[in-house]
KOLPA-88763 format. One record per residue (C-alpha): x, y, z. Coordinates in nm, 2 decimals. Layout:
N
+--------+--------+--------+
!     c1 !     c2 !     c3 !
+--------+--------+--------+
!      X !      Y !      Z !
...
+--------+--------+--------+
end
This chain:
122
+--------+--------+--------+
!     c1 !     c2 !     c3 !
+--------+--------+--------+
!  -4.39 !  -4.10 !  -1.20 !
!  -4.17 !  -3.86 !  -1.00 !
!  -3.84 !  -3.74 !  -1.13 !
!  -3.54 !  -3.78 !  -0.90 !
!  -3.37 !  -3.47 !  -0.80 !
!  -3.00 !  -3.44 !  -0.85 !
!  -2.77 !  -3.38 !  -0.55 !
!  -2.70 !  -3.02 !  -0.68 !
!  -3.06 !  -2.92 !  -0.70 !
!  -3.12 !  -3.07 !  -0.34 !
!  -2.82 !  -2.87 !  -0.20 !
!  -2.94 !  -2.55 !  -0.38 !
!  -3.29 !  -2.58 !  -0.23 !
!  -3.14 !  -2.64 !   0.11 !
!  -2.93 !  -2.33 !   0.08 !
!  -3.23 !  -2.13 !  -0.03 !
!  -3.43 !  -2.26 !   0.26 !
!  -3.16 !  -2.16 !   0.51 !
!  -3.01 !  -1.85 !   0.35 !
!  -3.07 !  -1.63 !   0.66 !
!  -2.92 !  -1.88 !   0.89 !
!  -2.61 !  -1.92 !   0.67 !
!  -2.58 !  -1.54 !   0.63 !
!  -2.61 !  -1.49 !   1.01 !
!  -2.34 !  -1.75 !   1.07 !
!  -2.10 !  -1.57 !   0.84 !
!  -2.17 !  -1.23 !   0.99 !
!  -2.12 !  -1.38 !   1.35 !
!  -1.78 !  -1.52 !   1.24 !
!  -1.66 !  -1.21 !   1.06 !
!  -1.72 !  -0.95 !   1.33 !
!  -1.49 !  -1.11 !   1.58 !
!  -1.22 !  -1.14 !   1.32 !
!  -1.25 !  -0.77 !   1.24 !
!  -1.24 !  -0.67 !   1.61 !
!  -0.95 !  -0.91 !   1.69 !
!  -0.74 !  -0.79 !   1.39 !
!  -0.77 !  -0.43 !   1.52 !
!  -0.66 !  -0.53 !   1.86 !
!  -0.37 !  -0.75 !   1.74 !
!  -0.25 !  -0.46 !   1.52 !
!  -0.26 !  -0.21 !   1.82 !
!  -0.08 !  -0.46 !   2.04 !
!   0.20 !  -0.52 !   1.78 !
!   0.25 !  -0.16 !   1.71 !
!   0.27 !  -0.07 !   2.07 !
!   0.49 !  -0.36 !   2.19 !
!   0.70 !  -0.49 !   1.91 !
!   0.78 !  -0.25 !   1.63 !
!   1.05 !  -0.10 !   1.42 !
!   1.07 !   0.25 !   1.28 !
!   1.15 !   0.31 !   0.92 !
!   1.14 !   0.60 !   0.67 !
!   0.87 !   0.62 !   0.41 !
!   0.75 !   0.84 !   0.13 !
!   0.40 !   0.97 !   0.05 !
!   0.28 !   0.84 !  -0.28 !
!   0.02 !   0.95 !  -0.52 !
!  -0.26 !   0.72 !  -0.40 !
!  -0.57 !   0.92 !  -0.28 !
!  -0.79 !   0.77 !  -0.01 !
!  -1.12 !   0.94 !   0.01 !
!  -1.29 !   1.00 !   0.34 !
!  -1.62 !   0.83 !   0.37 !
!  -1.93 !   1.04 !   0.44 !
!  -1.75 !   1.36 !   0.32 !
!  -2.00 !   1.46 !   0.05 !
!  -1.93 !   1.83 !   0.09 !
!  -1.56 !   1.87 !   0.02 !
!  -1.46 !   1.52 !  -0.08 !
!  -1.16 !   1.51 !   0.15 !
!  -0.88 !   1.26 !   0.10 !
!  -0.54 !   1.16 !   0.23 !
!  -0.24 !   1.02 !   0.05 !
!  -0.09 !   0.68 !   0.11 !
!   0.26 !   0.63 !   0.22 !
!   0.50 !   0.34 !   0.12 !
!   0.80 !   0.18 !   0.26 !
!   1.02 !  -0.12 !   0.17 !
!   1.10 !  -0.42 !   0.41 !
!   1.31 !  -0.72 !   0.28 !
!   1.27 !  -0.60 !  -0.09 !
!   0.88 !  -0.59 !  -0.06 !
!   0.69 !  -0.26 !  -0.09 !
!   0.42 !  -0.19 !   0.17 !
!   0.16 !   0.08 !   0.14 !
!  -0.09 !   0.22 !   0.38 !
!  -0.33 !   0.53 !   0.42 !
!  -0.18 !   0.82 !   0.61 !
!  -0.51 !   0.95 !   0.73 !
!  -0.36 !   1.29 !   0.73 !
!  -0.50 !   1.56 !   0.48 !
!  -0.21 !   1.80 !   0.47 !
!   0.06 !   1.55 !   0.34 !
!   0.17 !   1.59 !  -0.01 !
!   0.32 !   1.34 !  -0.27 !
!   0.69 !   1.31 !  -0.21 !
!   0.69 !   1.41 !   0.16 !
!   0.93 !   1.20 !   0.38 !
!   0.76 !   1.05 !   0.69 !
!   0.85 !   0.81 !   0.97 !
!   0.65 !   0.50 !   1.01 !
!   0.64 !   0.22 !   1.28 !
!   0.57 !  -0.12 !   1.16 !
!   0.55 !  -0.47 !   1.29 !
!   0.86 !  -0.68 !   1.19 !
!   0.64 !  -0.99 !   1.21 !
!   0.37 !  -0.85 !   0.98 !
!   0.48 !  -0.53 !   0.81 !
!   0.13 !  -0.47 !   0.67 !
!   0.06 !  -0.35 !   1.02 !
!   0.20 !   0.00 !   1.00 !
!   0.12 !   0.35 !   1.14 !
!   0.25 !   0.69 !   1.05 !
!   0.44 !   0.85 !   1.34 !
!   0.30 !   1.19 !   1.43 !
!   0.54 !   1.42 !   1.61 !
!   0.28 !   1.50 !   1.89 !
!   0.23 !   1.13 !   1.93 !
!   0.30 !   1.00 !   2.28 !
!   0.38 !   0.63 !   2.33 !
!   0.02 !   0.51 !   2.28 !
+--------+--------+--------+
end
C-alpha cells in the first residue's frame, strides 16, 4: 500500500526538480531592476534635485578588489524632514567632520550624490 504524499512534500520536490528554472527567473527579474534603478537615480539627480550641506561621518566603505592597500572612503550624512540619510562619498581624501555639498532627489532623498567642485552639469 502506497503512502500519500503531503502537499508540502510535493511542493518541495517540485521546487527541487525546477530549481535552476526558478533561479534563472529571479536573476532575469533582478538584473533589469538594478539597471533601471541606476538610470532612474541618474535622471532624478540630473533633472530634479536640491542641494544641501552634509557632513562626513565615521563610516568606512572599503573598495572592492583592493587587496594591496585596503582603500576606503567615508560616508556623508544629511537631514531632510527630520530624517537622516547616509551615502558613500567614494572619495578617499575626505576626513570625518569635513563639510560637503550634496545634491539629492526631493522625491526620494536616498538618491544623493556628493558635489565635486570640478563637476560639470552631468
